[in-house]
C-alpha positions in Angstrom: 0.0 0.0 0.0 2.8 2.4 0.9 4.4 1.7 -2.5 1.2 2.4 -4.4 0.8 5.7 -2.5 4.4 6.9 -3.0 4.3 5.7 -6.6 1.4 7.9 -7.3 3.0 11.0 -5.6 6.4 10.7 -7.2 6.4 12.2 -10.8 7.2 10.0 -13.7 10.5 11.8 -14.5 11.9 11.2 -11.0 10.8 7.5 -11.1 12.6 7.0 -14.4 15.8 8.8 -13.2 15.8 7.9 -9.5 19.5 7.4 -9.0 20.6 10.7 -10.5 17.7 12.5 -8.9 18.8 11.2 -5.4 22.4 12.2 -6.1 21.6 15.8 -7.2 19.0 16.1 -4.5 21.4 15.1 -1.8 24.2 17.3 -3.2 21.9 20.3 -3.3 20.7 19.7 0.2 24.3 19.4 1.6 25.4 22.5 -0.2 22.4 24.4 1.0 22.9 23.1 4.6 26.6 24.0 4.7 26.0 27.5 3.3 23.1 28.1 5.7 25.1 27.2 8.8 28.5 28.7 7.8 27.3 31.8 6.1 26.0 34.7 8.3 24.9 36.9 5.4 21.1 36.7 5.3 21.1 38.0 1.7 23.1 35.0 0.6 20.8 32.7 2.5 17.8 34.2 0.8 19.5 33.8 -2.6 20.1 30.1 -1.8 16.4 29.7 -1.0 15.6 31.5 -4.2 17.8 29.2 -6.2 16.0 26.2 -4.8 12.6 27.7 -5.5 13.6 28.5 -9.0 15.1 25.2 -9.9 12.3 23.4 -8.2 9.8 25.3 -10.3 11.7 24.7 -13.5 12.7 21.0 -13.2 10.1 19.7 -10.8 6.8 21.5 -11.4 7.1 22.5 -15.0 9.0 19.4 -16.1 7.6 16.6 -13.9 4.7 17.4 -11.5 2.3 19.4 -13.7 -0.7 18.4 -11.6 0.7 20.2 -8.6 1.6 23.3 -10.6 -2.0 23.5 -12.0 -3.5 23.1 -8.5 -1.7 26.1 -7.1 -1.0 27.8 -10.4 -1.7 31.4 -9.4 0.3 31.1 -6.1 3.3 29.8 -7.9 3.2 32.4 -10.7 2.8 35.2 -8.2 5.8 34.0 -6.2 7.9 33.7 -9.4 6.9 37.2 -10.6 7.8 38.7 -7.2 11.2 37.0 -7.1 11.8 37.9 -10.8 11.2 41.5 -9.9 13.4 41.4 -6.8 16.4 39.8 -8.5 16.0 42.0 -11.6 15.9 45.2 -9.6 18.8 44.0 -7.4 20.9 43.1 -10.4 20.2 46.5 -12.0 21.0 48.3 -8.8 24.3 46.5 -8.3 25.3 47.1 -11.9 24.6 50.8 -11.6 26.6 51.0 -8.4 29.6 49.3 -10.1 29.4 51.8 -13.0 28.9 55.0 -10.8 30.7 54.4 -7.5 33.7 56.8 -7.1 35.8 54.2 -5.4 35.4 52.0 -8.5 36.9 54.4 -11.0 40.0 52.3 -11.7 38.1 49.1 -11.6 35.4 50.5 -13.8 37.9 51.3 -16.5 39.1 47.7 -16.4 35.6 46.3 -16.6 33.9 48.7 -19.0 34.7 46.6 -22.1 34.2 43.3 -20.4 31.1 41.2 -19.9 32.1 40.8 -16.3 30.7 44.2 -15.6 27.2 42.7 -15.7 28.1 40.1 -13.0 30.3 41.9 -10.4 29.2 44.0 -7.4 31.0 46.6 -5.4 33.9 45.4 -3.2 33.4 45.4 0.5 37.1 45.2 1.8 40.6 46.6 1.1 43.9 44.8 1.0 47.0 45.6 3.2 48.1 48.3 0.7 44.7 50.1 1.2 43.5 49.2 -2.3 40.0 47.8 -2.9 39.9 44.1 -3.3 38.8 42.6 -6.6 35.0 42.7 -6.6 33.2 39.4 -6.2 30.9 38.0 -8.9 27.9 38.0 -6.6 25.7 39.9 -9.1 25.9 36.8 -11.3 23.5 35.0 -8.9 20.9 37.6 -9.5 21.5 37.5 -13.3 21.1 33.7 -13.3 17.9 33.9 -11.2 16.5 36.5 -13.4 17.0 34.0 -16.3 15.4 31.1 -14.3 12.3 33.1 -13.2 12.0 34.7 -16.6 12.0 31.2 -18.1 9.4 30.1 -15.7 7.1 33.0 -16.5 7.7 32.6 -20.3 6.9 28.9 -20.0 3.7 29.8 -18.2 2.7 32.5 -20.6 3.3 30.5 -23.8 0.3 28.4 -22.8 -1.8 31.5 -23.4 0.1 33.2 -26.2 1.2 30.5 -28.6 -1.4 29.1 -31.1 -2.8 25.6 -30.4 -3.0 24.4 -34.0 0.0 23.0 -35.9 0.9 21.8 -39.3 1.8 18.1 -39.1 3.1 16.0 -41.9 0.5 13.5 -42.9 -2.2 14.8 -40.6 -5.4 15.8 -42.4 -6.9 18.1 -39.8 -5.6 20.6 -37.2 -7.6 18.8 -34.5 -5.8 15.6 -35.1 -2.4 17.3 -35.2 -3.1 19.2 -32.0 -4.2 16.0 -30.2 -1.1 14.1 -31.3 1.1 16.9 -30.1 -0.4 16.8 -26.6 -0.4 13.0 -26.5 3.2 12.7 -27.6 4.6 9.8 -25.7 1.3 8.3 -24.8 -0.2 7.5 -28.2 1.6 4.2 -28.8 -1.6 2.4 -28.0 -3.4 4.1 -30.9 -3.6 2.3 -34.2 -3.4 5.2 -36.5 -2.0 8.6 -35.5 -4.5 10.2 -37.9 -7.4 8.2 -36.5 -9.2 11.4 -35.5 -9.6 12.5 -39.1 -8.8 9.3 -41.1 -11.1 7.0 -43.0 -14.0 5.3 -41.1 -13.3 1.6 -40.5 -16.3 -0.6 -40.8 -16.1 -4.4 -40.2 -18.6 -7.1 -41.3 -18.6 -9.9 -38.8 -20.7 -13.0 -38.2 -20.6 -16.7 -38.2 -19.6 -18.8 -41.2 -21.7 -18.6 -44.4 -24.0 -15.8 -43.3 -23.3 -13.8 -46.5 -20.8 -11.2 -45.3 -18.8 -11.1 -48.5 -21.9 -11.1 -50.6 -23.4 -8.1 -48.7 -20.1 -6.2 -49.1 -20.0 -6.9 -52.9 -23.7 -5.8 -53.2 -22.8 -2.5 -51.4 -19.9 -1.9 -53.7 -21.8 -2.8 -56.8 -19.2 -5.4 -57.9 -17.0 -8.1 -56.4 -13.9 -6.8 -54.8 -10.6 -8.5 -55.8 -10.0 -11.9 -54.2 -13.6 -12.1 -52.9 -15.3 -15.5 -53.0 -19.0 -16.2 -52.4 -20.6 -19.7 -52.2 -23.0 -21.6 -50.0 -20.0 -23.2 -48.1 -17.6 -21.1 -46.0 -15.3 -19.4 -48.4 -13.7 -16.3 -46.8 -10.8 -17.7 -44.8 -8.9 -14.4 -44.6 -9.2 -11.1 -42.6 -9.4 -8.8 -45.6 -9.0 -5.0 -45.5 -10.6 -3.2 -48.4 -9.5 0.4 -48.9 -11.9 2.2 -51.2 -11.5 4.9 -53.8 -8.2 3.4 -54.9 -6.9 3.6 -58.6 -7.1 -0.1 -59.1 -8.9 -3.3 -58.0 -6.2 -5.7 -56.8 -4.3 -6.7 -53.6 -2.5 -3.6 -52.6 0.9 -3.3 -54.2 3.9 -3.5 -51.9 5.1 -0.1 -52.8 1.7 1.6 -52.6 2.1 3.4 -49.3 -0.9 5.7 -50.0 -3.3 2.7 -49.9 -1.4 0.5 -47.5 -1.5 3.2 -44.7 -5.3 2.8 -44.6 -4.9 -0.8 -43.7 -2.2 -0.4 -41.1 -4.6 -1.6 -38.4 -4.1 -5.1 -39.7 -0.4 -5.2 -39.1 -0.8 -3.4 -35.8 -3.2 -6.1 -34.5 -0.9 -8.8 -35.8 1.9 -7.3 -33.7 -0.4 -7.4 -30.6 -1.3 -10.9 -31.4 2.4 -11.9 -31.7 3.1 -10.4 -28.2 0.1 -12.2 -26.6 0.2 -15.5 -28.4 3.9 -15.7 -29.6 2.6 -16.1 -33.2 1.1 -14.1 -36.0 -1.8 -14.8 -38.4 -0.9 -15.4 -42.0 -4.4 -15.3 -43.4 -4.6 -11.5 -43.6 -4.9 -9.5 -46.9 -5.0 -5.8 -47.9 -7.1 -5.1 -51.0 -7.6 -2.0 -53.1 -11.0 -1.2 -54.7 -12.1 1.6 -57.1 -15.5 2.3 -55.5 -15.8 6.1 -55.1 -19.1 6.2 -53.3 -17.5 5.0 -50.1 -14.0 6.4 -50.6 -14.0 7.8 -47.0 -14.4 4.3 -45.6 -12.4 1.1 -45.2 -14.3 -2.1 -45.1 -13.1 -5.3 -43.3 -14.4 -8.6 -44.5 -13.9 -11.0 -41.6 -13.9 -14.8 -41.8 -16.8 -16.5 -40.2 -16.4 -17.1 -36.5 -16.3 -20.8 -35.6 -16.2 -22.1 -32.1 -13.4 -24.6 -32.9 -11.2 -21.7 -34.0 -11.8 -20.0 -30.8 -9.3 -22.3 -29.1 -6.6 -20.9 -31.3 -5.0 -18.0 -29.3 -3.9 -16.1 -32.4 -7.2 -16.4 -34.2 -9.3 -15.5 -31.2 -7.0 -12.5 -30.2 -7.0 -11.1 -33.7 -10.7 -11.5 -34.1 -11.4 -9.7 -30.8 -8.8 -6.9 -31.4 -10.2 -6.1 -34.8 -13.7 -5.9 -33.4 -12.4 -3.6 -30.6 -10.5 -1.3 -32.9 -12.7 -0.7 -35.9 -15.1 2.2 -35.7 -18.3 0.4 -36.5 -19.5 -3.2 -37.0 -22.3 -4.8 -39.0 -23.1 -8.2 -37.6 -24.4 -10.1 -40.6 -26.7 -13.0 -39.5 -28.5 -15.5 -41.7 -32.0 -15.8 -40.5 -31.7 -19.5 -41.1 -28.4 -19.9 -39.4 -29.6 -20.6 -35.8 -28.2 -19.5 -32.5 -25.6 -16.8 -32.0 -22.7 -18.4 -30.2 -22.0 -17.0 -26.7 -18.3 -16.5 -27.4 -19.0 -14.4 -30.4 -21.7 -12.4 -28.6 -19.2 -11.6 -25.8 -17.2 -9.5 -28.2 -20.0 -6.9 -28.4 -20.9 -6.6 -24.7 -19.0 -3.4 -24.3 -20.4 -1.8 -27.5 -23.6 0.3 -27.7 -26.2 -0.5 -30.3 -26.5 2.2 -33.0 -23.2 3.8 -32.2 -21.0 0.6 -32.0 -22.8 -2.0 -34.1 -26.0 -2.9 -35.9 -27.3 -6.2 -37.1 -28.1 -7.3 -40.6 -30.7 -10.1 -40.9 -29.6 -11.6 -44.2 -31.8 -13.7 -46.5 -34.8 -12.4 -44.8 -38.4 -13.6 -45.6 -41.5 -12.2 -43.9 -43.3 -15.4 -43.9 -40.4 -17.6 -42.7 -38.4 -15.5 -40.2 -39.1 -16.1 -36.5 -38.5 -12.5 -35.3 -39.1 -13.5 -31.7 -36.2 -16.0 -31.8 -34.0 -13.7 -33.8 -34.5 -10.8 -31.4 -33.8 -13.2 -28.5 -30.5 -14.2 -30.0 -29.7 -10.5 -30.9 -30.2 -9.6 -27.2 -27.2 -11.7 -26.3 -24.9 -9.0 -27.9 -25.9 -6.6 -25.1 -24.7 -6.7 -21.5 -27.8 -4.9 -20.2 -31.6 -5.4 -20.5 -32.2 -5.3 -24.2 -34.9 -3.1 -25.6 -35.8 -4.6 -28.9 -35.8 -2.0 -31.6 -36.3 -2.1 -35.4 -34.1 1.1 -35.6 -30.9 -0.9 -35.3 -31.9 -3.9 -37.4 -31.6 -4.1 -41.1 -33.4 -6.7 -43.1 -31.9 -7.8 -46.3 -34.0 -10.0 -48.5 -32.5 -12.8 -50.6 -31.5 -11.7 -54.0 -33.8 -13.9 -56.2 -36.6 -13.4 -58.6 -39.2 -13.1 -55.9 -37.4 -10.5 -53.8 -35.3 -8.8 -56.5 -37.0 -5.4 -56.1 -37.0 -5.6 -52.3 -33.3 -6.6 -52.3 -32.4 -3.5 -54.3 -34.4 -1.3 -51.8 -32.7 -3.0 -48.9 -29.3 -2.3 -50.3 -30.1 1.4 -50.9 -31.2 1.6 -47.3 -28.0 -0.1 -46.1 -25.8 2.2 -48.2 -27.6 5.2 -46.7 -27.1 3.9 -43.2 -23.4 3.3 -43.8 -23.0 6.9 -44.9 -24.8 8.1 -41.8 -22.3 6.2 -39.7 -19.7 8.8 -40.7 -20.9 11.5 -38.3 -21.5 9.0 -35.5 -18.0 7.6 -35.8 -16.3 11.0 -35.7 -18.4 12.0 -32.6 -17.2 8.7 -31.0 -13.6 9.5 -32.0 -13.9 12.9 -30.3 -15.3 11.2 -27.1 -12.4 8.7 -27.2 -9.8 11.5 -27.7 -11.4 13.4 -24.8 -11.2 10.4 -22.6 -7.6 9.7 -23.5 -6.6 13.3 -22.7 -8.3 13.2 -19.3 -6.5 9.9 -18.6 -3.0 11.0 -19.6 -2.8 14.8 -19.2 -1.5 14.7 -15.6 1.3 12.4 -16.7 2.7 14.7 -19.3 6.4 15.6 -18.7 8.8 17.8 -20.5 9.7 21.5 -20.5 6.5 22.4 -22.3 4.3 20.2 -20.1 2.2 23.2 -19.0 1.6 24.3 -22.5 0.5 20.7 -23.4 -1.8 20.6 -20.4 -3.4 23.9 -21.3 -3.8 22.8 -24.9 -5.4 19.6 -23.8 -7.8 21.6 -21.6 -8.8 23.7 -24.6 -9.3 20.6 -26.7 -11.5 19.0 -24.0 -13.6 22.2 -23.3 -14.0 23.4 -26.9 -12.9 21.3 -29.9 -13.8 17.9 -28.5 -16.9 19.0 -26.6 -19.9 18.0 -28.6 -22.1 20.3 -26.6 -19.8 23.2 -25.9 -21.5 26.4 -24.5 -21.0 29.6 -26.5 -17.8 31.5 -25.7 -18.0 34.7 -23.7 -15.7 37.6 -24.5 -13.8 39.0 -21.4 -12.2 42.4 -21.2 -8.8 42.9 -19.5 -10.3 44.3 -16.3 -12.5 41.3 -15.7 -9.6 39.0 -16.4 -7.5 40.8 -13.8 -10.1 40.6 -11.1 -10.7 37.0 -12.0 -7.0 36.4 -11.5 -7.2 38.0 -8.0 -10.2 35.9 -7.1 -8.5 32.7 -8.1 -5.3 33.8 -6.2 -7.3 34.4 -3.0 -9.1 31.0 -3.3 -5.8 29.1 -3.9 -4.1 30.8 -1.0 -7.0 29.9 1.3 -7.0 26.4 0.1 -3.2 26.1 0.5 -3.3 27.3 4.2 -6.3 25.2 4.9 -4.6 22.1 3.5 -1.1 22.6 5.0 -1.5 24.2 8.4 -3.3 23.2 11.6 -5.8 25.5 13.3 -3.1 26.5 15.9 -0.6 27.4 13.2 -3.3 29.4 11.4 -4.1 31.5 14.5 
């Protein structure tokens, strides 16, 4: 328990560099302790305290513990500004004394053309011959601290001054680019760095011989390359179909433009290899010239079979693909029978209408037992299922009797697939928002505050589907708002860190 508590309090940067942190921390403490005991000059003691406050703010708060900085942001910035003003005014005062003091005439001539004149202060003692001793470089401390506190204030202000949109190579939207900038170091778990603006990934899943491939070909208006349709199970590969391509064929090895849309396949295979110590070989990337759905990528999945579920690589790949695509159509033959429980479990964490819908294939009004079908369909939900026609698509068999009805069914299905686009992008925004909330307090680096502020702006504005209208504030209201926040944070700090006796 102690480990878990301390592990949460210690910043990531310190945990990753523990030995060197302990070394420099101990060295700093010893130097400070020795100076504090030996030195009787209270100005020097104050400068040491200021050095520790400045370096702590720069390397601990700004670089490592951004959550603590945000919690008492106004208090810290006020202290930094006061110390910046003190050291700047002291440095300027010392410099002016060096350049104007009558006793420094000879020394001034020697220092006028040297950079040392910015760092020295007036001498305080004479040698045996009655001459002033060489002045010490004590003004350098103030110069260095002006730089430290100036850097702290600049790092704090850039979060409000610099723009929060960037130009990224390969990113198709400023939103995606900004998100990836903030999540740098935490986005390895994402499949596609441009997922927030990339093509919509739709998978067609189901048991064997339910007509998944046939439905895909009917949507496209032609058979995609390598597709096979027959009464017996034919699709034995996980096939990625990138649409709007210049050719119909398996994607060429040197065609990066098309291959990047199917990178989810190789990513999932990497995960499968880590978990099962083997990869699947039955995966294929295919290009298709269909322009109607060029903003989509379709995935034709092999039929799920219980006996294959014992194969670690097959089961892991199947589940990961369902988890990572944007939307799924569960294609189910009305004559096929029960939905297997293992297959239904893959959908328990997905919401109907925003995560998946079901296609009842080869549907016949006079032969389909809708009570049985809806009972089976309910297994895909973890809660109490409210049966709804809204999330069910009936596709009649393409024969002479139902030819007209089949064409109408396919038109409806095409329209529903296109409507998924907005749903998917809203879901992506929700996922991005959740990722930012999860990782933003773990951001490290010299611009961690800037990234945190940028992530807050993304969460409150760009990724907020129901953002309230923005209010314009004048400078006076901003100033008084700053004072109010400062007062609240000071009160909170004293309430948290001092007992009632100490407060009195």
